[in-house]
C-alpha beads as a LAMMPS data file, in Angstrom:
LAMMPS data file: protein, C-alpha beads

330 atoms
329 bonds

1 atom types
1 bond types

-500.0 500.0 xlo xhi
-500.0 500.0 ylo yhi
-500.0 500.0 zlo zhi

Masses

1 110.0

Atoms # bond

1 1 1 -311.558 -456.824 10.337
2 1 1 -308.163 -456.467 8.671
3 1 1 -305.524 -456.964 11.385
4 1 1 -303.345 -454.047 10.269
5 1 1 -306.321 -451.700 10.452
6 1 1 -307.366 -453.095 13.830
7 1 1 -303.838 -452.588 15.181
8 1 1 -303.967 -448.919 14.153
9 1 1 -307.257 -448.456 15.993
10 1 1 -305.958 -450.258 19.101
11 1 1 -303.113 -447.760 19.684
12 1 1 -303.445 -445.978 23.047
13 1 1 -304.315 -442.313 22.443
14 1 1 -302.805 -439.418 24.446
15 1 1 -306.168 -439.009 26.213
16 1 1 -306.223 -442.694 27.123
17 1 1 -302.611 -442.528 28.335
18 1 1 -303.586 -439.803 30.805
19 1 1 -306.456 -441.954 32.035
20 1 1 -304.159 -444.932 32.530
21 1 1 -301.737 -442.657 34.384
22 1 1 -304.433 -441.735 36.885
23 1 1 -306.720 -439.147 35.286
24 1 1 -310.176 -440.138 36.544
25 1 1 -312.353 -438.572 33.850
26 1 1 -312.499 -437.705 30.167
27 1 1 -311.047 -434.357 29.185
28 1 1 -314.210 -432.411 28.367
29 1 1 -312.339 -429.615 26.573
30 1 1 -311.427 -432.076 23.799
31 1 1 -315.096 -432.416 22.909
32 1 1 -316.817 -429.096 23.628
33 1 1 -316.338 -425.555 24.875
34 1 1 -319.927 -425.310 26.171
35 1 1 -321.047 -425.835 29.752
36 1 1 -323.504 -428.489 28.607
37 1 1 -321.757 -431.637 27.469
38 1 1 -322.800 -431.468 23.811
39 1 1 -319.990 -432.895 21.717
40 1 1 -319.309 -430.243 19.096
41 1 1 -318.695 -431.141 15.453
42 1 1 -316.566 -428.004 15.142
43 1 1 -314.057 -429.568 17.509
44 1 1 -314.374 -433.058 16.101
45 1 1 -314.108 -432.182 12.393
46 1 1 -311.585 -430.118 10.477
47 1 1 -313.086 -427.184 8.587
48 1 1 -314.869 -428.331 5.434
49 1 1 -315.107 -431.970 6.448
50 1 1 -318.449 -433.748 6.543
51 1 1 -317.262 -436.991 8.136
52 1 1 -314.384 -438.339 10.189
53 1 1 -313.727 -441.096 12.698
54 1 1 -312.046 -441.452 16.061
55 1 1 -311.610 -444.577 18.182
56 1 1 -313.798 -444.642 21.276
57 1 1 -312.047 -443.551 24.485
58 1 1 -311.506 -446.647 26.642
59 1 1 -310.706 -447.268 30.331
60 1 1 -313.135 -444.709 31.758
61 1 1 -316.864 -444.108 32.052
62 1 1 -317.812 -441.588 29.384
63 1 1 -320.341 -439.256 31.053
64 1 1 -323.784 -438.385 29.780
65 1 1 -323.576 -436.247 26.640
66 1 1 -325.292 -435.401 23.358
67 1 1 -323.946 -434.569 19.895
68 1 1 -324.711 -431.771 17.439
69 1 1 -324.142 -434.220 14.605
70 1 1 -325.135 -437.784 13.738
71 1 1 -322.921 -440.396 15.358
72 1 1 -322.459 -443.916 14.050
73 1 1 -320.661 -446.368 16.306
74 1 1 -319.169 -449.557 14.907
75 1 1 -317.841 -452.256 17.222
76 1 1 -314.612 -453.505 15.659
77 1 1 -313.849 -455.991 18.441
78 1 1 -314.995 -456.746 21.966
79 1 1 -318.029 -455.069 23.485
80 1 1 -319.237 -451.752 24.890
81 1 1 -322.292 -450.831 26.949
82 1 1 -324.240 -447.657 26.211
83 1 1 -326.945 -446.011 28.320
84 1 1 -329.345 -444.161 26.011
85 1 1 -331.610 -441.454 27.404
86 1 1 -330.714 -442.458 30.974
87 1 1 -332.752 -445.656 30.942
88 1 1 -332.096 -447.925 27.943
89 1 1 -329.030 -450.172 28.076
90 1 1 -327.636 -451.080 24.655
91 1 1 -324.783 -453.584 24.439
92 1 1 -322.729 -453.471 21.246
93 1 1 -320.986 -456.697 20.274
94 1 1 -318.363 -457.136 17.564
95 1 1 -319.828 -456.152 14.195
96 1 1 -322.768 -454.183 15.629
97 1 1 -323.782 -450.732 14.372
98 1 1 -325.424 -448.027 16.472
99 1 1 -326.848 -444.869 14.860
100 1 1 -327.531 -441.947 17.209
101 1 1 -329.359 -438.810 16.133
102 1 1 -329.005 -435.414 17.763
103 1 1 -331.808 -436.048 20.253
104 1 1 -330.101 -438.973 21.956
105 1 1 -328.401 -438.619 25.339
106 1 1 -325.631 -441.184 25.693
107 1 1 -323.449 -442.533 28.466
108 1 1 -320.822 -445.264 27.945
109 1 1 -319.473 -447.672 30.536
110 1 1 -315.693 -448.257 30.761
111 1 1 -314.202 -450.384 27.980
112 1 1 -311.101 -452.569 28.082
113 1 1 -308.044 -452.470 25.858
114 1 1 -309.466 -454.979 23.383
115 1 1 -312.902 -453.340 23.280
116 1 1 -312.310 -451.317 20.147
117 1 1 -315.103 -449.156 18.781
118 1 1 -315.000 -446.513 16.084
119 1 1 -317.110 -443.352 16.292
120 1 1 -318.131 -441.860 12.950
121 1 1 -318.748 -438.119 13.281
122 1 1 -321.145 -437.252 10.460
123 1 1 -322.810 -433.982 9.486
124 1 1 -326.352 -434.476 8.117
125 1 1 -325.470 -433.146 4.661
126 1 1 -322.995 -436.011 4.194
127 1 1 -326.003 -438.306 3.751
128 1 1 -327.413 -436.367 0.785
129 1 1 -325.920 -438.687 -1.817
130 1 1 -326.754 -441.764 0.235
131 1 1 -330.429 -440.795 0.343
132 1 1 -330.481 -440.093 -3.395
133 1 1 -329.119 -443.584 -4.036
134 1 1 -332.082 -445.068 -2.201
135 1 1 -335.543 -445.359 -3.745
136 1 1 -336.800 -441.798 -3.400
137 1 1 -340.397 -443.002 -3.173
138 1 1 -339.881 -445.698 -0.558
139 1 1 -341.774 -445.104 2.670
140 1 1 -339.277 -447.404 4.368
141 1 1 -336.513 -445.072 3.227
142 1 1 -338.376 -442.082 4.622
143 1 1 -338.776 -443.821 7.961
144 1 1 -335.063 -444.631 8.114
145 1 1 -334.138 -441.095 7.107
146 1 1 -336.529 -439.715 9.705
147 1 1 -334.775 -441.768 12.357
148 1 1 -331.666 -439.657 11.797
149 1 1 -333.386 -436.277 11.722
150 1 1 -333.401 -434.080 14.784
151 1 1 -336.994 -432.956 14.300
152 1 1 -338.452 -436.463 14.395
153 1 1 -339.253 -437.828 17.828
154 1 1 -340.294 -441.447 17.321
155 1 1 -336.760 -442.779 17.873
156 1 1 -333.358 -441.464 18.835
157 1 1 -331.259 -444.418 17.781
158 1 1 -331.033 -447.521 15.595
159 1 1 -329.146 -450.614 16.764
160 1 1 -328.295 -453.200 14.102
161 1 1 -326.994 -456.725 14.835
162 1 1 -325.251 -457.228 11.489
163 1 1 -322.044 -459.107 12.324
164 1 1 -323.124 -461.976 10.044
165 1 1 -323.996 -459.762 7.073
166 1 1 -320.776 -459.759 5.062
167 1 1 -321.631 -456.911 2.621
168 1 1 -322.369 -454.575 5.556
169 1 1 -319.168 -455.544 7.345
170 1 1 -317.157 -454.972 4.172
171 1 1 -318.725 -451.567 3.522
172 1 1 -318.106 -450.340 7.069
173 1 1 -314.505 -451.549 6.947
174 1 1 -314.077 -449.754 3.606
175 1 1 -315.277 -446.519 5.221
176 1 1 -312.911 -446.919 8.166
177 1 1 -309.966 -447.800 5.915
178 1 1 -310.611 -444.804 3.662
179 1 1 -310.781 -442.358 6.578
180 1 1 -307.842 -443.798 8.524
181 1 1 -305.602 -443.832 5.466
182 1 1 -306.946 -440.536 4.065
183 1 1 -307.610 -442.061 0.675
184 1 1 -307.577 -439.636 -2.293
185 1 1 -311.091 -438.692 -3.514
186 1 1 -312.395 -440.068 -0.229
187 1 1 -315.414 -437.751 -0.014
188 1 1 -316.943 -439.109 -3.221
189 1 1 -315.923 -442.663 -2.379
190 1 1 -317.204 -442.461 1.184
191 1 1 -320.537 -440.868 0.273
192 1 1 -321.121 -443.594 -2.302
193 1 1 -320.065 -446.272 0.189
194 1 1 -322.479 -444.843 2.754
195 1 1 -325.263 -445.023 0.163
196 1 1 -324.491 -448.682 -0.474
197 1 1 -324.445 -449.279 3.285
198 1 1 -327.916 -447.765 3.649
199 1 1 -329.230 -449.879 0.784
200 1 1 -327.948 -452.975 2.553
201 1 1 -329.442 -451.874 5.880
202 1 1 -332.826 -451.465 4.179
203 1 1 -332.544 -455.124 3.202
204 1 1 -331.779 -456.124 6.781
205 1 1 -334.207 -454.203 8.956
206 1 1 -334.907 -457.569 10.588
207 1 1 -331.456 -457.180 12.176
208 1 1 -332.567 -454.208 14.268
209 1 1 -332.246 -455.197 17.925
210 1 1 -335.478 -457.072 18.593
211 1 1 -334.773 -457.431 22.328
212 1 1 -334.495 -453.731 23.036
213 1 1 -337.674 -452.415 24.689
214 1 1 -336.740 -448.912 23.573
215 1 1 -337.071 -450.024 19.960
216 1 1 -340.046 -452.359 20.250
217 1 1 -342.585 -450.080 18.586
218 1 1 -340.096 -448.969 15.968
219 1 1 -339.311 -452.607 15.143
220 1 1 -343.003 -453.303 14.599
221 1 1 -343.332 -450.356 12.215
222 1 1 -340.183 -451.343 10.294
223 1 1 -341.621 -454.844 9.938
224 1 1 -344.971 -453.466 8.776
225 1 1 -343.357 -451.223 6.178
226 1 1 -341.127 -453.982 4.899
227 1 1 -344.195 -456.229 4.675
228 1 1 -345.870 -453.595 2.455
229 1 1 -342.728 -453.206 0.326
230 1 1 -342.543 -456.940 -0.324
231 1 1 -346.253 -457.861 -0.475
232 1 1 -347.940 -454.742 -1.858
233 1 1 -350.100 -456.667 -4.324
234 1 1 -351.949 -458.651 -1.657
235 1 1 -350.998 -456.905 1.620
236 1 1 -353.733 -456.569 4.241
237 1 1 -353.702 -455.253 7.787
238 1 1 -355.438 -458.404 9.025
239 1 1 -352.695 -460.633 7.592
240 1 1 -350.012 -458.417 9.129
241 1 1 -351.839 -458.681 12.442
242 1 1 -351.627 -462.470 12.286
243 1 1 -347.936 -462.402 11.309
244 1 1 -346.980 -460.112 14.181
245 1 1 -349.427 -461.557 16.717
246 1 1 -350.650 -458.042 17.416
247 1 1 -354.234 -456.731 17.277
248 1 1 -355.084 -454.960 14.034
249 1 1 -356.410 -451.889 15.876
250 1 1 -353.101 -451.576 17.771
251 1 1 -351.062 -451.848 14.583
252 1 1 -353.262 -449.294 12.859
253 1 1 -352.838 -446.729 15.638
254 1 1 -349.108 -447.376 16.008
255 1 1 -348.395 -447.034 12.294
256 1 1 -350.334 -443.775 12.105
257 1 1 -348.642 -442.353 15.197
258 1 1 -345.105 -443.183 14.053
259 1 1 -345.383 -442.465 10.324
260 1 1 -348.203 -439.925 10.129
261 1 1 -349.990 -442.203 7.652
262 1 1 -352.472 -445.042 7.905
263 1 1 -351.727 -448.584 6.754
264 1 1 -354.061 -447.960 3.804
265 1 1 -352.196 -444.755 2.889
266 1 1 -348.815 -446.526 2.985
267 1 1 -350.104 -449.409 0.886
268 1 1 -351.701 -447.107 -1.672
269 1 1 -348.540 -445.013 -1.952
270 1 1 -346.420 -448.109 -2.538
271 1 1 -348.807 -449.430 -5.203
272 1 1 -348.945 -446.101 -7.022
273 1 1 -345.166 -445.661 -6.887
274 1 1 -344.690 -449.178 -8.228
275 1 1 -347.133 -448.512 -11.029
276 1 1 -345.261 -445.307 -11.900
277 1 1 -342.005 -447.277 -11.975
278 1 1 -343.507 -449.866 -14.324
279 1 1 -344.953 -447.171 -16.561
280 1 1 -341.509 -445.636 -17.088
281 1 1 -339.390 -448.801 -17.274
282 1 1 -341.586 -451.283 -19.159
283 1 1 -343.950 -451.384 -22.135
284 1 1 -346.633 -453.297 -20.251
285 1 1 -350.172 -452.143 -21.022
286 1 1 -351.670 -449.944 -18.345
287 1 1 -354.348 -452.561 -17.573
288 1 1 -351.683 -455.170 -16.826
289 1 1 -349.807 -452.744 -14.580
290 1 1 -352.989 -451.964 -12.658
291 1 1 -353.554 -455.669 -11.994
292 1 1 -349.901 -456.308 -11.134
293 1 1 -349.930 -453.764 -8.291
294 1 1 -353.093 -455.159 -6.742
295 1 1 -356.046 -453.212 -8.161
296 1 1 -359.000 -454.681 -10.019
297 1 1 -361.013 -451.461 -10.356
298 1 1 -359.427 -449.525 -13.216
299 1 1 -361.546 -446.393 -12.816
300 1 1 -360.621 -446.178 -9.127
301 1 1 -356.935 -446.624 -10.000
302 1 1 -357.061 -443.872 -12.642
303 1 1 -358.651 -441.507 -10.130
304 1 1 -356.121 -442.039 -7.340
305 1 1 -353.191 -442.050 -9.805
306 1 1 -354.281 -438.652 -11.109
307 1 1 -354.639 -437.355 -7.552
308 1 1 -351.105 -438.539 -6.760
309 1 1 -349.263 -437.489 -9.928
310 1 1 -351.485 -434.823 -11.474
311 1 1 -351.977 -436.696 -14.764
312 1 1 -353.297 -439.945 -16.201
313 1 1 -351.061 -443.049 -16.344
314 1 1 -350.763 -442.709 -20.135
315 1 1 -349.750 -439.041 -19.869
316 1 1 -347.256 -439.934 -17.157
317 1 1 -345.626 -442.537 -19.415
318 1 1 -345.498 -440.155 -22.386
319 1 1 -344.027 -437.344 -20.269
320 1 1 -341.210 -439.576 -19.066
321 1 1 -340.583 -440.919 -22.558
322 1 1 -340.135 -437.322 -23.729
323 1 1 -337.709 -436.542 -20.909
324 1 1 -335.710 -439.701 -21.577
325 1 1 -335.474 -438.972 -25.302
326 1 1 -334.208 -435.446 -24.561
327 1 1 -331.567 -436.836 -22.197
328 1 1 -330.483 -439.379 -24.805
329 1 1 -330.168 -436.701 -27.455
330 1 1 -327.802 -434.532 -25.435

Bonds

1 1 1 2
2 1 2 3
3 1 3 4
4 1 4 5
5 1 5 6
6 1 6 7
7 1 7 8
8 1 8 9
9 1 9 10
10 1 10 11
11 1 11 12
12 1 12 13
13 1 13 14
14 1 14 15
15 1 15 16
16 1 16 17
17 1 17 18
18 1 18 19
19 1 19 20
20 1 20 21
21 1 21 22
22 1 22 23
23 1 23 24
24 1 24 25
25 1 25 26
26 1 26 27
27 1 27 28
28 1 28 29
29 1 29 30
30 1 30 31
31 1 31 32
32 1 32 33
33 1 33 34
34 1 34 35
35 1 35 36
36 1 36 37
37 1 37 38
38 1 38 39
39 1 39 40
40 1 40 41
41 1 41 42
42 1 42 43
43 1 43 44
44 1 44 45
45 1 45 46
46 1 46 47
47 1 47 48
48 1 48 49
49 1 49 50
50 1 50 51
51 1 51 52
52 1 52 53
53 1 53 54
54 1 54 55
55 1 55 56
56 1 56 57
57 1 57 58
58 1 58 59
59 1 59 60
60 1 60 61
61 1 61 62
62 1 62 63
63 1 63 64
64 1 64 65
65 1 65 66
66 1 66 67
67 1 67 68
68 1 68 69
69 1 69 70
70 1 70 71
71 1 71 72
72 1 72 73
73 1 73 74
74 1 74 75
75 1 75 76
76 1 76 77
77 1 77 78
78 1 78 79
79 1 79 80
80 1 80 81
81 1 81 82
82 1 82 83
83 1 83 84
84 1 84 85
85 1 85 86
86 1 86 87
87 1 87 88
88 1 88 89
89 1 89 90
90 1 90 91
91 1 91 92
92 1 92 93
93 1 93 94
94 1 94 95
95 1 95 96
96 1 96 97
97 1 97 98
98 1 98 99
99 1 99 100
100 1 100 101
101 1 101 102
102 1 102 103
103 1 103 104
104 1 104 105
105 1 105 106
106 1 106 107
107 1 107 108
108 1 108 109
109 1 109 110
110 1 110 111
111 1 111 112
112 1 112 113
113 1 113 114
114 1 114 115
115 1 115 116
116 1 116 117
117 1 117 118
118 1 118 119
119 1 119 120
120 1 120 121
121 1 121 122
122 1 122 123
123 1 123 124
124 1 124 125
125 1 125 126
126 1 126 127
127 1 127 128
128 1 128 129
129 1 129 130
130 1 130 131
131 1 131 132
132 1 132 133
133 1 133 134
134 1 134 135
135 1 135 136
136 1 136 137
137 1 137 138
138 1 138 139
139 1 139 140
140 1 140 141
141 1 141 142
142 1 142 143
143 1 143 144
144 1 144 145
145 1 145 146
146 1 146 147
147 1 147 148
148 1 148 149
149 1 149 150
150 1 150 151
151 1 151 152
152 1 152 153
153 1 153 154
154 1 154 155
155 1 155 156
156 1 156 157
157 1 157 158
158 1 158 159
159 1 159 160
160 1 160 161
161 1 161 162
162 1 162 163
163 1 163 164
164 1 164 165
165 1 165 166
166 1 166 167
167 1 167 168
168 1 168 169
169 1 169 170
170 1 170 171
171 1 171 172
172 1 172 173
173 1 173 174
174 1 174 175
175 1 175 176
176 1 176 177
177 1 177 178
178 1 178 179
179 1 179 180
180 1 180 181
181 1 181 182
182 1 182 183
183 1 183 184
184 1 184 185
185 1 185 186
186 1 186 187
187 1 187 188
188 1 188 189
189 1 189 190
190 1 190 191
191 1 191 192
192 1 192 193
193 1 193 194
194 1 194 195
195 1 195 196
196 1 196 197
197 1 197 198
198 1 198 199
199 1 199 200
200 1 200 201
201 1 201 202
202 1 202 203
203 1 203 204
204 1 204 205
205 1 205 206
206 1 206 207
207 1 207 208
208 1 208 209
209 1 209 210
210 1 210 211
211 1 211 212
212 1 212 213
213 1 213 214
214 1 214 215
215 1 215 216
216 1 216 217
217 1 217 218
218 1 218 219
219 1 219 220
220 1 220 221
221 1 221 222
222 1 222 223
223 1 223 224
224 1 224 225
225 1 225 226
226 1 226 227
227 1 227 228
228 1 228 229
229 1 229 230
230 1 230 231
231 1 231 232
232 1 232 233
233 1 233 234
234 1 234 235
235 1 235 236
236 1 236 237
237 1 237 238
238 1 238 239
239 1 239 240
240 1 240 241
241 1 241 242
242 1 242 243
243 1 243 244
244 1 244 245
245 1 245 246
246 1 246 247
247 1 247 248
248 1 248 249
249 1 249 250
250 1 250 251
251 1 251 252
252 1 252 253
253 1 253 254
254 1 254 255
255 1 255 256
256 1 256 257
257 1 257 258
258 1 258 259
259 1 259 260
260 1 260 261
261 1 261 262
262 1 262 263
263 1 263 264
264 1 264 265
265 1 265 266
266 1 266 267
267 1 267 268
268 1 268 269
269 1 269 270
270 1 270 271
271 1 271 272
272 1 272 273
273 1 273 274
274 1 274 275
275 1 275 276
276 1 276 277
277 1 277 278
278 1 278 279
279 1 279 280
280 1 280 281
281 1 281 282
282 1 282 283
283 1 283 284
284 1 284 285
285 1 285 286
286 1 286 287
287 1 287 288
288 1 288 289
289 1 289 290
290 1 290 291
291 1 291 292
292 1 292 293
293 1 293 294
294 1 294 295
295 1 295 296
296 1 296 297
297 1 297 298
298 1 298 299
299 1 299 300
300 1 300 301
301 1 301 302
302 1 302 303
303 1 303 304
304 1 304 305
305 1 305 306
306 1 306 307
307 1 307 308
308 1 308 309
309 1 309 310
310 1 310 311
311 1 311 312
312 1 312 313
313 1 313 314
314 1 314 315
315 1 315 316
316 1 316 317
317 1 317 318
318 1 318 319
319 1 319 320
320 1 320 321
321 1 321 322
322 1 322 323
323 1 323 324
324 1 324 325
325 1 325 326
326 1 326 327
327 1 327 328
328 1 328 329
329 1 329 330
């Protein structure tokens, strides 16, 4: 990280000064006015803001709390230890990212002066542009998005070991720099930067903490969905079973429980979405597209395509050609 930026984040805050002077606990009134320790976005964000950052409070154990927003923690230097949902210990090293949704209960062990972490305070609507920048029909995208939604229960956090992924490090530093220096037009810039960050994270789901028992099942499902994304033409549950050294029946049940869809459903959706993409971006004959996405039964493909999109492949292509010609003529 840029040294000038790191020096700004290292500055001892008034809250930290009180702690160093003998105050034994965090000042709860800074974070919430409620009896329950739910950190309140209304106290963390100025009116109208969708995102801001604050350096993590060091030198003291931060007690168990939740947030009424999405929190992203980035470890600028050093290390911090987080207790998630009272039982899972997550250690953040330099360059790590931790996403916490509103379900997660968090406790943080004391950090030293050089253990510098940044907390992003993010309202859910800030991610709207980021999600639009991602492939709207990607099941992997939906799973990642669901991980941040309060009404989804399969996971409360995502821990990425991405210190060696330069584009991710650069994007996070850009976000921090923009917010610290209050860059003009920062909302548009930061929402676009967040979208690029999510696109990079989708490419690096293998960097999700593989050693964390709290994320074991989630890691398997991420791997399965990425396998479908990359191998949709020939993907098979039996091959995935061999790759992951897990029984096929276990994978089938796990995928259905955590996504609400079967392996076959996910694979079919990916193939149909890819065929729709090819129909609207290429001039390949429909028969070639059918073969390229992994089907050899054209009548079966036409039936499931019509069920999915409400029209034949040819009609789908013509409809999008008409829309594109109208947009070009404006």
